[in-house]
Biopython code that builds the backbone (N, CA, C, O; Angstrom):
import numpy as np
from Bio.PDB.StructureBuilder import StructureBuilder

atoms = [
    (1, "UNK", "N", (-19.736, 9.631, -21.337)),
    (1, "UNK", "CA", (-18.131, 10.097, -21.031)),
    (1, "UNK", "C", (-17.672, 10.280, -22.396)),
    (1, "UNK", "O", (-18.786, 10.679, -22.735)),
    (2, "UNK", "N", (-17.008, 10.339, -23.480)),
    (2, "UNK", "CA", (-16.286, 10.632, -23.646)),
    (2, "UNK", "C", (-15.144, 9.625, -24.444)),
    (2, "UNK", "O", (-14.461, 9.449, -23.435)),
    (3, "UNK", "N", (-14.748, 9.190, -25.021)),
    (3, "UNK", "CA", (-13.783, 8.048, -25.639)),
    (3, "UNK", "C", (-11.962, 8.803, -25.471)),
    (3, "UNK", "O", (-11.225, 8.894, -26.452)),
    (4, "UNK", "N", (-11.663, 9.126, -24.465)),
    (4, "UNK", "CA", (-10.187, 9.798, -24.596)),
    (4, "UNK", "C", (-8.706, 8.116, -25.354)),
    (4, "UNK", "O", (-8.537, 6.909, -25.186)),
    (5, "UNK", "N", (-8.161, 9.126, -26.042)),
    (5, "UNK", "CA", (-7.423, 8.317, -26.834)),
    (5, "UNK", "C", (-5.992, 8.501, -26.251)),
    (5, "UNK", "O", (-5.798, 9.554, -25.642)),
    (6, "UNK", "N", (-4.706, 7.392, -26.382)),
    (6, "UNK", "CA", (-3.675, 7.316, -25.076)),
    (6, "UNK", "C", (-2.862, 6.729, -26.873)),
    (6, "UNK", "O", (-3.135, 5.859, -27.699)),
    (7, "UNK", "N", (-1.646, 7.973, -26.719)),
    (7, "UNK", "CA", (-0.875, 7.541, -27.999)),
    (7, "UNK", "C", (0.683, 6.763, -27.246)),
    (7, "UNK", "O", (1.491, 6.662, -26.323)),
    (8, "UNK", "N", (0.089, 6.302, -28.864)),
    (8, "UNK", "CA", (0.563, 4.760, -28.519)),
    (8, "UNK", "C", (2.428, 5.041, -28.811)),
    (8, "UNK", "O", (3.260, 4.156, -29.010)),
    (9, "UNK", "N", (2.659, 6.465, -28.751)),
    (9, "UNK", "CA", (4.185, 6.573, -29.268)),
    (9, "UNK", "C", (4.701, 6.335, -27.127)),
    (9, "UNK", "O", (5.845, 6.329, -26.672)),
    (10, "UNK", "N", (3.868, 6.238, -26.626)),
    (10, "UNK", "CA", (4.436, 6.699, -25.021)),
    (10, "UNK", "C", (4.593, 5.126, -24.441)),
    (10, "UNK", "O", (3.872, 4.188, -24.780)),
    (11, "UNK", "N", (5.881, 5.054, -23.341)),
    (11, "UNK", "CA", (5.636, 3.309, -23.458)),
    (11, "UNK", "C", (4.634, 3.376, -21.896)),
    (11, "UNK", "O", (4.340, 4.528, -21.579)),
    (12, "UNK", "N", (4.263, 2.584, -21.217)),
    (12, "UNK", "CA", (3.168, 2.614, -20.564)),
    (12, "UNK", "C", (3.659, 3.272, -19.164)),
    (12, "UNK", "O", (2.907, 3.066, -18.212)),
    (13, "UNK", "N", (4.809, 4.026, -18.925)),
    (13, "UNK", "CA", (5.091, 4.850, -17.381)),
    (13, "UNK", "C", (3.912, 5.921, -17.885)),
    (13, "UNK", "O", (2.934, 6.312, -17.248)),
    (14, "UNK", "N", (4.293, 6.236, -19.125)),
    (14, "UNK", "CA", (3.996, 7.706, -19.818)),
    (14, "UNK", "C", (3.029, 7.326, -19.573)),
    (14, "UNK", "O", (2.809, 7.589, -18.391)),
    (15, "UNK", "N", (2.019, 6.674, -20.131)),
    (15, "UNK", "CA", (0.658, 6.398, -20.609)),
    (15, "UNK", "C", (-0.264, 6.525, -18.888)),
    (15, "UNK", "O", (-1.208, 7.178, -18.443)),
    (16, "UNK", "N", (0.192, 6.028, -18.642)),
    (16, "UNK", "CA", (-0.308, 5.257, -16.820)),
    (16, "UNK", "C", (-0.399, 6.691, -15.880)),
    (16, "UNK", "O", (-1.276, 6.899, -15.042)),
    (17, "UNK", "N", (1.091, 7.943, -16.337)),
    (17, "UNK", "CA", (1.334, 8.538, -15.391)),
    (17, "UNK", "C", (-0.019, 10.243, -16.272)),
    (17, "UNK", "O", (-0.562, 11.166, -15.666)),
    (18, "UNK", "N", (-0.048, 9.829, -18.105)),
    (18, "UNK", "CA", (-0.812, 10.666, -18.058)),
    (18, "UNK", "C", (-2.389, 10.719, -17.583)),
    (18, "UNK", "O", (-3.176, 11.664, -17.630)),
    (19, "UNK", "N", (-2.605, 9.138, -17.029)),
    (19, "UNK", "CA", (-3.849, 9.019, -17.137)),
    (19, "UNK", "C", (-4.349, 9.536, -15.306)),
    (19, "UNK", "O", (-5.338, 10.049, -14.783)),
    (20, "UNK", "N", (-3.254, 9.126, -14.930)),
    (20, "UNK", "CA", (-3.377, 9.680, -13.276)),
    (20, "UNK", "C", (-3.436, 11.601, -12.865)),
    (20, "UNK", "O", (-4.007, 12.226, -11.972)),
    (21, "UNK", "N", (-2.540, 12.027, -14.026)),
    (21, "UNK", "CA", (-3.169, 13.510, -13.976)),
    (21, "UNK", "C", (-4.162, 13.971, -14.826)),
    (21, "UNK", "O", (-4.190, 15.184, -15.037)),
    (22, "UNK", "N", (-4.976, 13.261, -15.353)),
    (22, "UNK", "CA", (-5.713, 13.666, -15.791)),
    (22, "UNK", "C", (-7.231, 13.630, -14.880)),
    (22, "UNK", "O", (-8.105, 14.437, -14.563)),
    (23, "UNK", "N", (-6.948, 12.228, -14.696)),
    (23, "UNK", "CA", (-7.863, 12.144, -13.231)),
    (23, "UNK", "C", (-7.970, 12.139, -11.874)),
    (23, "UNK", "O", (-8.770, 11.569, -11.132)),
    (24, "UNK", "N", (-6.973, 12.913, -11.644)),
    (24, "UNK", "CA", (-6.498, 13.254, -10.126)),
    (24, "UNK", "C", (-6.353, 12.119, -9.900)),
    (24, "UNK", "O", (-7.199, 12.033, -9.010)),
    (25, "UNK", "N", (-5.810, 10.789, -10.014)),
    (25, "UNK", "CA", (-5.286, 9.301, -9.195)),
    (25, "UNK", "C", (-4.302, 9.206, -8.782)),
    (25, "UNK", "O", (-3.368, 9.780, -9.342)),
    (26, "UNK", "N", (-4.030, 8.206, -7.266)),
    (26, "UNK", "CA", (-3.093, 7.972, -6.645)),
    (26, "UNK", "C", (-3.110, 6.971, -7.103)),
    (26, "UNK", "O", (-3.897, 6.630, -7.987)),
    (27, "UNK", "N", (-1.847, 5.953, -6.374)),
    (27, "UNK", "CA", (-0.767, 4.358, -6.492)),
    (27, "UNK", "C", (-1.884, 4.044, -5.694)),
    (27, "UNK", "O", (-2.343, 2.947, -6.011)),
    (28, "UNK", "N", (-2.528, 4.626, -4.724)),
    (28, "UNK", "CA", (-3.397, 3.865, -3.757)),
    (28, "UNK", "C", (-4.577, 3.197, -4.557)),
    (28, "UNK", "O", (-4.760, 2.006, -4.808)),
    (29, "UNK", "N", (-5.428, 4.454, -4.931)),
    (29, "UNK", "CA", (-6.657, 4.457, -5.836)),
    (29, "UNK", "C", (-6.428, 3.825, -6.658)),
    (29, "UNK", "O", (-7.596, 3.439, -6.715)),
    (30, "UNK", "N", (-5.731, 3.020, -7.840)),
    (30, "UNK", "CA", (-5.227, 2.327, -8.964)),
    (30, "UNK", "C", (-4.346, 0.781, -8.195)),
    (30, "UNK", "O", (-4.093, -0.174, -8.929)),
    (31, "UNK", "N", (-4.093, 0.762, -7.185)),
    (31, "UNK", "CA", (-4.011, -0.330, -6.197)),
    (31, "UNK", "C", (-5.178, -1.237, -6.005)),
    (31, "UNK", "O", (-5.709, -2.334, -6.181)),
    (32, "UNK", "N", (-5.222, 0.306, -5.393)),
    (32, "UNK", "CA", (-7.444, -1.134, -5.037)),
    (32, "UNK", "C", (-7.968, -1.037, -6.369)),
    (32, "UNK", "O", (-8.233, -2.230, -6.517)),
    (33, "UNK", "N", (-8.330, -0.475, -7.496)),
    (33, "UNK", "CA", (-9.056, -1.385, -8.433)),
    (33, "UNK", "C", (-7.971, -2.415, -9.302)),
    (33, "UNK", "O", (-8.281, -3.514, -9.761)),
    (34, "UNK", "N", (-7.259, -2.068, -9.355)),
    (34, "UNK", "CA", (-6.251, -3.787, -10.204)),
    (34, "UNK", "C", (-6.563, -4.712, -8.923)),
    (34, "UNK", "O", (-7.197, -5.683, -9.336)),
    (35, "UNK", "N", (-6.379, -4.789, -7.600)),
    (35, "UNK", "CA", (-7.231, -5.325, -6.840)),
    (35, "UNK", "C", (-8.713, -6.213, -7.085)),
    (35, "UNK", "O", (-8.980, -7.411, -7.168)),
    (36, "UNK", "N", (-9.643, -4.722, -7.161)),
    (36, "UNK", "CA", (-11.001, -5.713, -6.978)),
    (36, "UNK", "C", (-11.163, -5.844, -8.319)),
    (36, "UNK", "O", (-12.371, -5.673, -8.488)),
    (37, "UNK", "N", (-10.520, -6.101, -9.649)),
    (37, "UNK", "CA", (-10.213, -6.677, -10.907)),
    (37, "UNK", "C", (-10.118, -7.472, -11.526)),
    (37, "UNK", "O", (-10.881, -8.011, -12.327)),
    (38, "UNK", "N", (-8.788, -7.708, -11.108)),
    (38, "UNK", "CA", (-7.993, -8.576, -10.972)),
    (38, "UNK", "C", (-7.886, -10.169, -9.841)),
    (38, "UNK", "O", (-7.440, -11.295, -10.064)),
    (39, "UNK", "N", (-8.417, -9.651, -8.841)),
    (39, "UNK", "CA", (-8.680, -10.681, -7.416)),
    (39, "UNK", "C", (-7.096, -10.873, -7.329)),
    (39, "UNK", "O", (-7.027, -11.943, -6.725)),
    (40, "UNK", "N", (-6.084, -10.560, -7.519)),
    (40, "UNK", "CA", (-4.874, -10.240, -7.186)),
    (40, "UNK", "C", (-4.290, -8.803, -6.278)),
    (40, "UNK", "O", (-4.360, -7.625, -6.631)),
    (41, "UNK", "N", (-3.647, -9.441, -4.873)),
    (41, "UNK", "CA", (-3.102, -8.053, -3.557)),
    (41, "UNK", "C", (-2.291, -7.430, -4.757)),
    (41, "UNK", "O", (-1.389, -8.098, -5.264)),
    (42, "UNK", "N", (-2.702, -5.682, -5.404)),
    (42, "UNK", "CA", (-2.162, -4.851, -5.680)),
    (42, "UNK", "C", (-1.746, -3.486, -4.287)),
    (42, "UNK", "O", (-2.665, -2.787, -3.861)),
    (43, "UNK", "N", (-0.419, -3.326, -3.800)),
    (43, "UNK", "CA", (-0.065, -2.246, -3.629)),
    (43, "UNK", "C", (-0.291, -1.058, -4.369)),
    (43, "UNK", "O", (-0.808, -1.043, -5.486)),
    (44, "UNK", "N", (0.112, -0.028, -3.722)),
    (44, "UNK", "CA", (0.737, 1.246, -4.093)),
    (44, "UNK", "C", (2.122, 1.621, -4.512)),
    (44, "UNK", "O", (2.509, 2.388, -5.394)),
    (45, "UNK", "N", (2.914, 0.710, -3.450)),
    (45, "UNK", "CA", (4.608, 0.565, -3.473)),
    (45, "UNK", "C", (4.548, -0.140, -5.009)),
    (45, "UNK", "O", (4.764, 0.417, -6.085)),
    (46, "UNK", "N", (4.135, -1.740, -4.722)),
    (46, "UNK", "CA", (4.362, -2.413, -5.880)),
    (46, "UNK", "C", (4.229, -1.586, -6.692)),
    (46, "UNK", "O", (5.274, -1.013, -7.001)),
    (47, "UNK", "N", (2.655, -1.032, -7.570)),
    (47, "UNK", "CA", (2.343, -0.889, -9.094)),
    (47, "UNK", "C", (3.983, 0.725, -8.650)),
    (47, "UNK", "O", (4.990, 0.594, -9.347)),
    (48, "UNK", "N", (3.992, 1.534, -7.956)),
    (48, "UNK", "CA", (5.120, 2.482, -8.417)),
    (48, "UNK", "C", (5.897, 1.379, -8.557)),
    (48, "UNK", "O", (5.172, 0.788, -9.357)),
    (49, "UNK", "N", (6.767, 0.687, -8.402)),
    (49, "UNK", "CA", (8.320, -0.322, -8.585)),
    (49, "UNK", "C", (7.866, -0.514, -10.279)),
    (49, "UNK", "O", (8.560, -0.315, -11.276)),
    (50, "UNK", "N", (6.391, -0.990, -10.174)),
    (50, "UNK", "CA", (6.378, -2.025, -12.123)),
    (50, "UNK", "C", (6.524, -0.659, -12.906)),
    (50, "UNK", "O", (7.177, -0.641, -13.950)),
    (51, "UNK", "N", (5.864, 0.597, -12.367)),
    (51, "UNK", "CA", (6.365, 1.317, -12.899)),
    (51, "UNK", "C", (7.783, 1.633, -13.316)),
    (51, "UNK", "O", (8.168, 1.340, -14.448)),
    (52, "UNK", "N", (8.862, 2.438, -12.111)),
    (52, "UNK", "CA", (9.922, 2.918, -12.421)),
    (52, "UNK", "C", (10.330, 1.672, -12.998)),
    (52, "UNK", "O", (10.926, 2.011, -14.021)),
    (53, "UNK", "N", (10.350, 0.103, -12.904)),
    (53, "UNK", "CA", (11.131, -0.935, -13.681)),
    (53, "UNK", "C", (10.782, -1.222, -14.577)),
    (53, "UNK", "O", (11.323, -2.138, -15.196)),
    (54, "UNK", "N", (9.254, -0.273, -15.242)),
    (54, "UNK", "CA", (8.958, -0.707, -16.284)),
    (54, "UNK", "C", (8.428, -2.100, -16.618)),
    (54, "UNK", "O", (8.745, -2.756, -17.610)),
    (55, "UNK", "N", (7.698, -2.412, -15.790)),
    (55, "UNK", "CA", (7.085, -4.018, -15.507)),
    (55, "UNK", "C", (5.771, -4.234, -15.476)),
    (55, "UNK", "O", (5.263, -5.315, -15.178)),
    (56, "UNK", "N", (5.103, -3.121, -15.810)),
    (56, "UNK", "CA", (3.931, -3.313, -15.943)),
    (56, "UNK", "C", (3.510, -3.795, -16.973)),
    (56, "UNK", "O", (4.168, -3.967, -17.999)),
    (57, "UNK", "N", (2.105, -4.121, -16.759)),
    (57, "UNK", "CA", (2.087, -5.553, -17.975)),
    (57, "UNK", "C", (0.619, -5.164, -19.190)),
    (57, "UNK", "O", (-0.113, -4.365, -18.606)),
    (58, "UNK", "N", (0.307, -5.347, -19.971)),
    (58, "UNK", "CA", (-0.459, -4.402, -20.837)),
    (58, "UNK", "C", (-1.838, -4.460, -20.022)),
    (58, "UNK", "O", (-2.511, -3.430, -19.980)),
    (59, "UNK", "N", (-2.299, -5.636, -19.361)),
    (59, "UNK", "CA", (-3.846, -6.078, -19.308)),
    (59, "UNK", "C", (-3.862, -5.450, -17.718)),
    (59, "UNK", "O", (-4.872, -5.525, -17.017)),
    (60, "UNK", "N", (-2.902, -4.973, -17.371)),
    (60, "UNK", "CA", (-2.882, -4.109, -16.274)),
    (60, "UNK", "C", (-3.596, -2.852, -16.410)),
    (60, "UNK", "O", (-4.602, -2.566, -15.761)),
    (61, "UNK", "N", (-2.706, -1.667, -17.799)),
    (61, "UNK", "CA", (-2.906, -0.665, -18.126)),
    (61, "UNK", "C", (-3.858, -0.242, -18.717)),
    (61, "UNK", "O", (-4.429, 0.836, -18.879)),
    (62, "UNK", "N", (-3.992, -1.719, -19.162)),
    (62, "UNK", "CA", (-6.060, -1.782, -20.154)),
    (62, "UNK", "C", (-6.908, -1.834, -18.598)),
    (62, "UNK", "O", (-7.026, -0.755, -18.018)),
    (63, "UNK", "N", (-7.337, -2.760, -18.112)),
    (63, "UNK", "CA", (-7.983, -1.930, -16.900)),
    (63, "UNK", "C", (-8.129, -1.228, -16.340)),
    (63, "UNK", "O", (-9.186, -1.231, -15.709)),
    (64, "UNK", "N", (-7.149, -0.078, -16.153)),
    (64, "UNK", "CA", (-6.845, 0.793, -15.658)),
    (64, "UNK", "C", (-7.785, 2.173, -16.656)),
    (64, "UNK", "O", (-8.678, 2.964, -16.352)),
    (65, "UNK", "N", (-6.946, 1.879, -18.011)),
    (65, "UNK", "CA", (-7.374, 2.800, -19.145)),
    (65, "UNK", "C", (-9.247, 2.688, -19.274)),
    (65, "UNK", "O", (-10.099, 3.566, -19.139)),
    (66, "UNK", "N", (-9.379, 1.091, -19.615)),
    (66, "UNK", "CA", (-10.848, 1.564, -19.381)),
    (66, "UNK", "C", (-12.057, 1.873, -18.368)),
    (66, "UNK", "O", (-13.159, 2.403, -18.512)),
    (67, "UNK", "N", (-11.139, 1.122, -16.915)),
    (67, "UNK", "CA", (-12.182, 1.797, -16.354)),
    (67, "UNK", "C", (-12.825, 3.582, -15.809)),
    (67, "UNK", "O", (-13.846, 3.965, -15.239)),
    (68, "UNK", "N", (-11.307, 4.440, -16.485)),
    (68, "UNK", "CA", (-11.732, 5.421, -16.425)),
    (68, "UNK", "C", (-12.078, 6.489, -18.069)),
    (68, "UNK", "O", (-12.168, 7.697, -18.293)),
    (69, "UNK", "N", (-12.154, 5.588, -18.671)),
    (69, "UNK", "CA", (-12.833, 5.772, -20.297)),
    (69, "UNK", "C", (-11.554, 6.343, -21.367)),
    (69, "UNK", "O", (-11.479, 7.296, -22.143)),
    (70, "UNK", "N", (-10.716, 5.358, -21.015)),
    (70, "UNK", "CA", (-9.850, 5.715, -22.193)),
    (70, "UNK", "C", (-9.333, 4.066, -23.292)),
    (70, "UNK", "O", (-9.363, 2.881, -22.961)),
    (71, "UNK", "N", (-8.930, 4.685, -24.548)),
    (71, "UNK", "CA", (-8.161, 3.778, -24.673)),
    (71, "UNK", "C", (-6.998, 3.581, -25.330)),
    (71, "UNK", "O", (-6.464, 4.616, -25.730)),
    (72, "UNK", "N", (-6.384, 2.453, -25.589)),
    (72, "UNK", "CA", (-4.978, 1.717, -26.576)),
    (72, "UNK", "C", (-5.710, 1.997, -27.670)),
    (72, "UNK", "O", (-6.803, 1.505, -27.951)),
    (73, "UNK", "N", (-5.036, 2.871, -28.347)),
    (73, "UNK", "CA", (-5.183, 2.477, -29.655)),
    (73, "UNK", "C", (-4.089, 2.834, -30.494)),
    (73, "UNK", "O", (-3.481, 3.891, -30.659)),
    (74, "UNK", "N", (-3.908, 0.838, -31.352)),
    (74, "UNK", "CA", (-2.630, 0.239, -31.811)),
    (74, "UNK", "C", (-3.147, 1.614, -33.261)),
    (74, "UNK", "O", (-4.277, 1.995, -33.567)),
    (75, "UNK", "N", (-1.792, 2.026, -33.843)),
    (75, "UNK", "CA", (-1.604, 2.342, -35.704)),
    (75, "UNK", "C", (-1.032, 1.755, -36.269)),
    (75, "UNK", "O", (-0.143, 1.157, -35.662)),
    (76, "UNK", "N", (-1.153, 1.510, -37.898)),
    (76, "UNK", "CA", (-0.310, 1.043, -38.157)),
    (76, "UNK", "C", (0.773, 1.993, -38.843)),
    (76, "UNK", "O", (0.406, 2.817, -39.681)),
    (77, "UNK", "N", (2.106, 1.866, -38.479)),
    (77, "UNK", "CA", (3.404, 3.177, -38.576)),
    (77, "UNK", "C", (3.149, 3.270, -40.516)),
    (77, "UNK", "O", (2.548, 2.497, -41.262)),
    (78, "UNK", "N", (3.777, 4.345, -40.760)),
    (78, "UNK", "CA", (3.951, 5.116, -42.026)),
    (78, "UNK", "C", (4.748, 4.633, -42.815)),
    (78, "UNK", "O", (4.967, 5.189, -43.890)),
]
sb = StructureBuilder()
sb.init_structure("model")
sb.init_model(0)
sb.init_chain("A")
sb.init_seg("    ")
for serial, (resi, resn, name, xyz) in enumerate(atoms, 1):
    if name == "N":
        sb.init_residue(resn, " ", resi, " ")
    sb.init_atom(name, np.array(xyz, "f"), 0.0, 1.0, " ", f" {name:<3s}", serial, name[0])
structure = sb.get_structure()
């Protein structure tokens, strides 16, 4: 699997929406993934709400990105 990079100029909502579109994912699948990886209960509705409010944590985005072969690349601005 090749590594795909997410543009750090995007906010977390845009990054997650990019992954969802590229991988044909639903909020239900992502909620199940986060529940299994973190041992905390996630629902599709709660996850959607987090995105809407801009409250998705970095570690949550990182778990999803890593699972689907993405890396979040931080670059120093010119």
